[in-house]
Backbone as CSV, one residue per row, in Angstrom:
resi,resn,N_x,N_y,N_z,CA_x,CA_y,CA_z,C_x,C_y,C_z
1,MET,116.636,20.614,-109.686,116.121,21.817,-109.180,115.391,22.491,-110.322
2,LEU,114.107,23.037,-109.855,113.209,23.686,-110.763,113.608,25.204,-110.853
3,ASP,113.478,25.792,-111.980,113.613,27.146,-112.154,112.181,27.760,-112.253
4,ILE,111.527,28.030,-111.124,110.078,28.507,-111.098,110.033,29.961,-110.891
5,GLN,109.234,30.609,-111.605,109.036,32.107,-111.473,108.324,32.496,-110.355
6,ASN,108.164,33.576,-109.731,107.318,34.077,-108.778,107.431,33.368,-107.436
7,SER,108.626,33.013,-107.044,108.836,32.071,-105.894,109.555,32.806,-104.784
8,ASP,109.681,34.157,-104.600,110.398,34.809,-103.667,109.920,34.541,-102.270
9,SER,108.869,33.895,-101.951,108.442,33.670,-100.596,108.931,32.421,-100.072
10,LEU,109.972,31.728,-100.642,110.387,30.488,-100.325,110.993,30.521,-98.884
11,THR,111.373,31.505,-98.478,112.124,31.581,-97.158,111.121,31.296,-96.026
12,HIS,109.801,31.531,-96.255,108.817,31.198,-95.298,108.851,29.787,-94.827
13,GLN,108.971,29.366,-93.584,108.992,28.018,-93.065,107.829,27.735,-92.228
14,ARG,107.053,26.735,-92.612,106.039,26.283,-91.678,106.490,25.567,-90.477
15,SER,105.980,25.874,-89.333,106.315,25.197,-88.159,105.545,23.965,-88.046
16,LYS,106.161,22.796,-88.194,105.398,21.605,-88.056,106.462,20.457,-87.864
17,LEU,106.108,19.207,-87.517,106.988,18.141,-87.492,106.965,17.325,-88.829
18,VAL,108.158,16.919,-89.194,108.421,16.214,-90.452,108.883,14.917,-90.150
19,LEU,108.265,13.920,-90.833,108.824,12.414,-90.628,110.188,12.236,-91.230
20,VAL,111.088,11.852,-90.425,112.623,11.649,-90.898,113.171,10.304,-90.509
21,GLY,112.436,9.510,-89.795,112.821,8.053,-89.680,111.984,7.275,-88.889
22,LYS,112.422,6.008,-88.484,111.522,5.139,-87.863,112.466,4.084,-87.084
23,LEU,112.088,3.792,-85.866,112.667,2.843,-85.141,112.253,1.406,-85.303
24,GLY,113.406,0.485,-85.301,113.114,-0.972,-85.567,113.156,-1.808,-84.453
25,GLN,113.797,-2.970,-84.696,114.009,-3.958,-83.546,115.074,-3.525,-82.651
26,PRO,114.920,-3.908,-81.419,116.115,-3.720,-80.355,117.299,-4.504,-80.850
27,TYR,118.453,-3.952,-80.602,119.725,-4.436,-80.811,120.506,-4.580,-79.799
28,GLY,120.850,-6.004,-79.448,121.691,-6.316,-78.368,120.841,-6.105,-76.957
29,THR,121.735,-5.971,-75.879,121.291,-5.927,-74.568,121.466,-4.650,-73.845
30,ALA,122.181,-3.686,-74.510,122.609,-2.336,-73.891,121.485,-1.240,-74.207
31,GLY,120.388,-1.524,-74.779,119.461,-0.524,-74.982,119.559,0.183,-76.455
32,LYS,120.183,-0.477,-77.309,120.480,0.047,-78.646,119.210,-0.467,-79.534
33,ILE,118.937,0.245,-80.626,117.832,-0.126,-81.494,118.179,0.134,-82.892
34,LYS,117.582,-0.548,-83.816,117.735,-0.246,-85.223,117.084,0.887,-85.571
35,LEU,117.466,1.819,-86.545,116.867,2.948,-86.760,116.993,3.146,-88.387
36,HIS,115.921,3.400,-89.057,115.959,3.638,-90.524,115.668,5.073,-90.849
37,SER,116.587,5.838,-91.440,116.511,7.185,-91.797,115.833,7.429,-93.134
38,PHE,114.998,8.341,-93.131,114.228,8.824,-94.386,114.938,10.078,-94.998
39,CYS,115.992,10.561,-94.439,116.746,11.820,-95.012,117.417,11.492,-96.293
40,MET,117.575,12.352,-97.120,118.193,12.119,-98.494,119.554,11.788,-98.151
41,ASP,120.194,12.277,-97.238,121.640,11.609,-96.753,121.311,11.079,-95.277
42,PRO,121.047,9.798,-95.291,120.647,9.156,-94.197,121.248,9.481,-92.909
43,ARG,122.506,9.779,-92.857,123.342,10.231,-91.643,122.762,11.559,-91.155
44,ASN,122.236,12.306,-91.887,121.559,13.731,-91.346,120.663,13.666,-90.343
45,ILE,120.075,12.458,-90.089,119.084,12.119,-89.005,119.738,12.591,-87.596
46,GLU,120.993,12.438,-87.500,121.776,12.696,-86.278,121.927,14.212,-86.108
47,THR,121.694,15.133,-87.067,121.983,16.581,-86.859,120.916,17.290,-86.223
48,PHE,119.734,16.596,-86.031,118.425,17.272,-85.388,118.856,17.312,-83.772
49,ALA,118.569,18.357,-83.186,118.744,18.411,-81.698,117.937,17.449,-80.979
50,CYS,116.583,17.278,-81.493,115.768,16.401,-80.820,114.760,15.927,-81.960
51,LEU,114.401,14.539,-81.751,113.444,13.882,-82.394,112.195,13.697,-81.583
52,TYR,111.013,13.509,-82.229,109.714,13.654,-81.566,108.930,12.284,-82.081
53,SER,108.089,11.849,-81.173,107.086,10.893,-81.574,106.033,11.652,-82.344
54,GLU,105.108,10.607,-83.111,104.143,11.243,-83.905,103.328,12.244,-83.321
55,GLN,102.859,12.097,-82.084,102.101,13.018,-81.429,102.907,14.229,-80.802
56,GLY,104.166,14.134,-80.841,105.104,15.239,-80.300,105.243,15.142,-78.831
57,ASP,104.581,14.133,-78.084,104.715,14.048,-76.773,105.931,13.418,-76.111
58,LYS,106.675,12.553,-76.842,107.925,11.980,-76.471,109.135,12.578,-77.359
59,THR,110.101,12.722,-76.696,111.352,13.255,-77.297,112.482,12.203,-77.291
60,PHE,113.359,12.210,-78.234,114.384,11.326,-78.386,115.672,12.062,-79.017
61,GLU,116.839,11.893,-78.201,118.066,12.254,-78.472,118.961,11.263,-78.901
62,ILE,119.561,11.275,-80.069,120.427,10.288,-80.581,121.899,10.569,-79.936
63,GLU,122.211,9.538,-79.054,123.575,9.607,-78.350,124.716,9.024,-79.282
64,GLN,124.450,8.002,-79.958,125.358,7.393,-80.828,124.626,6.782,-82.025
65,LEU,125.294,6.788,-83.159,124.786,6.232,-84.349,125.754,5.534,-85.242
66,ASP,125.557,4.275,-85.357,126.478,3.347,-86.087,125.918,2.735,-87.371
67,GLU,126.575,2.677,-88.422,125.952,2.182,-89.740,125.818,0.721,-89.623
68,SER,124.817,0.216,-90.091,124.651,-1.294,-90.181,123.838,-1.660,-91.432
69,GLY,124.621,-1.667,-92.520,123.985,-1.974,-93.942,123.107,-0.783,-94.180
70,GLU,121.890,-0.861,-94.565,121.069,0.183,-94.962,120.396,0.986,-93.857
71,GLU,120.680,0.399,-92.639,119.985,0.958,-91.456,121.231,1.402,-90.564
72,PHE,120.685,1.968,-89.328,121.677,2.327,-88.311,121.299,1.571,-87.080
73,ILE,122.358,1.565,-86.178,122.091,1.023,-84.766,122.288,2.374,-83.887
74,ALA,121.235,2.669,-83.310,121.270,3.844,-82.449,121.074,3.612,-80.915
75,LYS,121.883,4.503,-80.308,121.851,4.564,-78.763,121.088,5.911,-78.408
76,ILE,119.827,5.793,-77.828,119.214,6.873,-77.429,119.380,7.354,-75.985
77,ARG,119.637,8.574,-75.792,119.855,9.077,-74.514,118.829,8.616,-73.524
78,GLY,119.199,8.057,-72.376,118.237,7.759,-71.235,117.824,6.363,-71.342
79,ILE,118.200,5.655,-72.378,117.740,4.189,-72.556,118.943,3.413,-72.354
80,LYS,118.722,2.597,-71.292,119.874,1.806,-70.956,119.918,0.177,-71.160
81,SER,118.698,-0.355,-71.281,118.606,-1.746,-71.408,117.626,-2.215,-72.605
82,ARG,117.709,-3.365,-73.038,116.850,-3.885,-73.970,115.289,-3.801,-73.699
83,LYS,115.031,-3.996,-72.360,113.610,-3.717,-71.987,113.238,-2.492,-72.077
84,ASP,113.981,-1.436,-71.849,113.619,-0.038,-72.075,113.337,0.214,-73.539
85,VAL,113.970,-0.336,-74.368,113.934,-0.042,-75.858,112.844,-0.843,-76.703
86,THR,112.384,-1.922,-75.988,111.501,-3.017,-76.798,110.194,-2.275,-77.271
87,HIS,109.565,-1.443,-76.349,108.299,-0.815,-76.658,108.417,0.329,-77.642
88,LEU,109.546,0.624,-78.119,109.765,1.756,-79.115,109.688,1.218,-80.565
89,LYS,109.747,-0.216,-80.610,109.725,-0.696,-82.047,108.654,-0.048,-82.869
90,GLY,108.868,0.393,-84.089,107.831,0.866,-84.990,107.468,2.403,-84.739
91,THR,108.188,2.988,-83.717,107.990,4.382,-83.460,108.416,5.311,-84.648
92,LYS,107.719,6.156,-85.180,108.120,6.989,-86.194,108.754,8.231,-85.577
93,LEU,109.827,8.697,-86.289,110.598,9.810,-85.614,110.368,11.013,-86.469
94,PHE,110.126,12.206,-85.846,109.795,13.445,-86.500,110.825,14.482,-86.029
95,ALA,111.186,15.508,-86.954,111.953,16.504,-86.544,111.284,17.858,-86.827
96,SER,111.527,18.818,-86.089,110.972,20.162,-86.226,111.346,20.668,-87.624
97,ARG,110.373,21.167,-88.519,110.686,21.747,-89.718,111.632,22.905,-89.645
98,GLU,111.518,23.690,-88.550,112.406,24.774,-88.247,113.860,24.366,-88.280
99,GLU,114.199,23.146,-87.984,115.515,22.744,-87.826,116.201,22.307,-89.191
100,PHE,115.311,22.232,-90.307,115.821,21.880,-91.599,116.636,22.991,-92.142
101,PRO,117.855,22.730,-92.964,118.527,23.759,-93.506,117.850,24.601,-94.593
102,ASP,118.123,25.733,-94.855,117.425,26.529,-95.878,117.979,25.967,-97.120
103,LEU,116.924,26.049,-98.187,117.207,25.573,-99.476,117.596,26.746,-100.489
104,GLU,118.150,26.238,-101.666,118.378,27.387,-102.596,116.978,27.656,-103.273
105,LYS,117.073,28.842,-103.835,116.000,29.362,-104.651,115.295,28.152,-105.567
106,ASN,114.099,28.210,-105.615,113.500,27.102,-106.361,113.739,25.613,-106.078
107,GLU,114.101,25.398,-104.721,114.267,24.224,-104.215,113.152,24.029,-103.037
108,PHE,112.527,22.792,-102.944,111.444,22.671,-101.924,111.618,21.435,-101.257
109,TYR,111.091,21.519,-99.946,110.943,20.178,-99.215,109.538,19.713,-99.384
110,TYR,109.427,18.422,-99.678,108.053,17.722,-99.900,107.062,18.131,-98.925
111,SER,107.499,18.290,-97.625,106.510,18.599,-96.694,106.076,19.886,-96.650
112,ASP,106.716,20.887,-97.395,106.304,22.249,-97.632,105.322,22.308,-98.704
113,LEU,105.271,21.260,-99.629,104.395,21.325,-100.716,103.065,20.676,-100.372
114,GLN,103.139,19.795,-99.395,101.918,19.016,-98.953,100.692,19.891,-98.559
115,ASP,99.666,19.698,-98.957,98.276,20.377,-98.693,98.264,21.641,-99.439
116,LEU,99.162,22.238,-100.214,99.096,23.384,-100.887,97.897,23.277,-101.805
117,ARG,96.968,24.348,-102.076,96.113,24.530,-103.135,96.697,24.513,-104.550
118,VAL,96.167,23.939,-105.350,96.595,23.886,-106.811,95.711,24.676,-107.661
119,LEU,96.300,25.645,-108.310,95.521,26.522,-109.172,95.892,26.297,-110.752
120,ASP,95.032,26.509,-111.620,95.469,26.376,-113.128,95.936,27.905,-113.450
121,THR,96.462,28.192,-114.573,96.968,29.391,-114.966,96.025,30.507,-114.959
122,GLU,94.709,30.306,-114.991,93.821,31.316,-114.876,93.236,31.619,-113.582
123,GLY,93.721,30.858,-112.475,93.516,31.002,-111.056,92.338,30.233,-110.463
124,LYS,91.935,29.307,-111.284,90.765,28.442,-110.891,91.329,27.334,-110.031
125,ILE,90.802,27.086,-108.873,91.189,25.990,-107.968,90.851,24.445,-108.566
126,ILE,92.089,23.849,-108.772,91.878,22.432,-109.365,91.815,21.447,-108.255
127,GLY,92.594,21.666,-107.179,92.631,20.662,-106.167,93.689,20.978,-105.036
128,THR,94.096,19.923,-104.510,95.077,20.126,-103.259,96.349,19.072,-103.637
129,VAL,97.551,19.445,-103.111,98.730,18.447,-103.164,98.424,17.484,-102.184
130,SER,98.209,16.161,-102.440,97.932,15.304,-101.396,99.205,14.534,-101.023
131,SER,100.094,14.359,-101.910,101.630,13.935,-101.567,102.538,14.247,-102.700
132,MET,103.842,14.147,-102.332,104.924,14.228,-103.232,105.752,12.867,-103.172
133,ASN,106.122,12.576,-104.308,106.765,11.169,-104.493,107.945,11.169,-105.520
134,ASN,108.807,10.286,-105.261,109.920,10.135,-106.353,110.200,8.476,-106.259
135,PHE,109.822,7.973,-107.354,110.012,6.514,-107.527,111.241,6.238,-108.350
136,GLY,112.005,7.041,-108.541,113.234,7.033,-109.337,113.304,7.722,-110.645
137,ALA,112.232,8.261,-111.171,112.252,8.744,-112.501,111.987,10.370,-112.333
138,GLY,111.973,10.909,-111.198,111.708,12.272,-110.959,110.615,12.460,-110.013
139,ASP,110.433,13.736,-109.564,109.518,14.098,-108.630,108.035,14.174,-109.204
140,LEU,107.088,13.509,-108.584,105.685,13.378,-108.921,104.826,14.087,-107.893
141,MET,104.009,14.919,-108.292,102.944,15.461,-107.289,101.595,14.701,-107.507
142,GLU,101.127,14.311,-106.417,99.787,13.721,-106.446,98.830,14.722,-106.250
143,LEU,97.906,14.973,-107.024,96.937,16.018,-106.951,95.539,15.399,-106.708
144,LEU,94.912,15.787,-105.652,93.574,15.340,-105.310,92.691,16.408,-105.990
145,LEU,91.812,16.035,-107.009,90.937,16.908,-107.770,89.849,17.360,-106.990
146,GLU,89.541,18.543,-106.845,88.482,19.174,-106.141,87.208,18.610,-106.654
147,GLU,86.835,18.603,-107.995,85.507,18.302,-108.557,85.301,16.975,-108.314
148,SER,86.174,15.925,-108.766,85.911,14.503,-108.816,86.225,13.790,-107.606
149,GLY,87.181,14.383,-106.762,87.802,13.550,-105.693,88.863,12.617,-106.144
150,ASN,88.962,12.447,-107.467,89.960,11.419,-107.962,91.509,12.097,-107.739
151,SER,92.460,11.207,-107.850,93.821,11.734,-107.799,94.619,11.466,-109.130
152,VAL,95.478,12.285,-109.355,96.236,12.218,-110.550,97.733,12.606,-110.179
153,LEU,98.699,11.916,-110.943,100.071,12.176,-110.762,100.398,13.184,-111.770
154,ILE,101.231,14.218,-111.455,101.707,15.212,-112.322,103.196,15.305,-112.134
155,PRO,104.121,15.191,-113.178,105.441,15.426,-112.984,105.734,16.799,-112.469
156,PHE,106.486,16.895,-111.353,106.823,18.170,-110.748,108.131,18.848,-111.479
157,THR,107.673,19.353,-112.659,108.741,19.910,-113.468,108.536,21.348,-113.870
158,LYS,109.550,22.062,-114.394,109.222,23.525,-114.750,108.373,23.613,-115.757
159,GLU,108.192,22.554,-116.702,107.142,22.578,-117.694,105.614,22.653,-117.096
160,ASN,105.540,21.985,-116.070,104.188,21.930,-115.448,103.914,22.865,-114.372
161,ILE,104.926,23.213,-113.550,104.671,24.040,-112.430,105.088,25.472,-112.689
162,VAL,104.134,26.438,-112.702,104.480,27.756,-113.231,104.986,28.667,-111.988
163,ALA,104.304,28.439,-110.854,104.626,29.291,-109.627,104.371,28.225,-108.322
164,VAL,105.219,28.696,-107.328,105.129,28.021,-106.050,105.058,29.224,-105.057
165,GLU,103.959,29.370,-104.401,103.812,30.261,-103.422,103.484,29.681,-101.978
166,ILE,104.558,29.117,-101.292,104.241,28.361,-100.147,103.562,29.319,-99.033
167,SER,104.159,30.445,-98.909,103.527,31.379,-97.780,102.145,31.857,-98.026
168,GLN,101.681,31.754,-99.334,100.328,32.136,-99.623,99.467,30.896,-99.852
169,GLY,100.201,29.733,-99.601,99.439,28.342,-99.592,98.949,27.750,-100.938
170,TYR,99.650,28.120,-102.062,99.153,27.607,-103.295,100.411,27.419,-104.223
171,LEU,100.102,26.745,-105.232,101.047,26.595,-106.564,100.257,26.557,-107.810
172,VAL,100.826,26.879,-108.927,100.140,27.094,-110.211,100.594,26.142,-111.092
173,VAL,99.750,25.307,-111.727,100.087,24.305,-112.788,99.487,24.552,-114.168
174,GLU,100.247,24.280,-115.139,99.852,24.331,-116.404,99.759,22.993,-117.018
175,ASN,99.278,22.732,-118.126,99.228,21.428,-118.641,98.563,20.448,-118.026
176,VAL,97.675,20.818,-117.104,97.069,19.822,-116.121,96.134,18.908,-116.947
177,ALA,95.464,19.320,-118.012,94.628,18.699,-118.850,95.240,17.384,-119.483
178,ASP,96.601,17.349,-119.650,97.369,16.307,-120.232,97.363,15.224,-119.207
179,TYR,97.096,15.326,-117.908,97.175,14.237,-116.946,95.936,13.809,-116.441
180,LEU,94.719,14.415,-116.925,93.467,14.106,-116.318,92.837,12.947,-117.195
C-alpha cells in the first residue's frame, strides 16, 4: 500500500469493464467449462452479478464454481450441454468496474491507473501509463514516453509516485530520470 499525498479523489470510479477471467476448455457433457480467474483472490470472480464478453454484448452468470487445481470448473446459467459451451472457449470475461469493492486510501486498481497522464514534479507531461504489472517483486508502471514513444518501467512506490489524481486523469512522478 502506498502512502501518497493529494489523493482525496480516490473515491471516483470510472465506469468501464475490467478483465477478470477467461473461459477455457469445455468440461464434461453437462455444459460446464474451465475458467481461469484473474482476481487477486481467484474465488472473487463469482461475486460479480454479471460477467460480460469483451464487446459487452454477451452476459454470463456463474451458477456454480468448483475448484480444479489452479482453475475452476464453472456452470454458466442457461448453458445445458457441451455443444452449447464449446464456442465459448477463449472468451475473456469482464466485470463492471462499478461492482468492485472500495479500496482503502492510497490503494488503486490497475485498471484505474491505465491511461492516466504522467507528469513530472514541475507539471510537464512525460507520457501515459500504458500498463501496470507485478512480476513478483512489486508493482511496476509501464510509462509510454510522449517525446520518444519509447516505454520505460518505473517501480510504483511512494519514492517515485508523488500524487495520484484519478478523477483529474493524471499522476505525478519524481525520479523519472533514473529510469530513462
